[in-house]
C-alpha positions, 0 to 999 in steps of 0.5 A: 500500500505504501508503494501506491501512495509513493507512486501517487506522490511522485505522479503529482510532483511530475504534474506540478512541475509540468504545469509550471514549465508549460508542459502537459502530463497525464498519469496512467495506470494502463501500460504493457507492464511486462514489456516496460519492466524488461525495457527498464531492466527492473528486478523481480521485486520492482513493478511498474505502477504508474507511468506519466507521459509528458509532452508539449501542450497542444494549445496555448492558454489565454 
């Protein structure tokens, strides 16, 4: 349960930074976890819980 809470805190920090930097971020729990785990070379005890794609915003705020 603590891991999920930590993942949420990190996701919020990413979103806050992106908002301040004029970027867009969208936390997602859906992902190809086995493939991501392999790509990141995670150990057997490490599991992806959230991912947070970051991009430029597609529109300018007025």
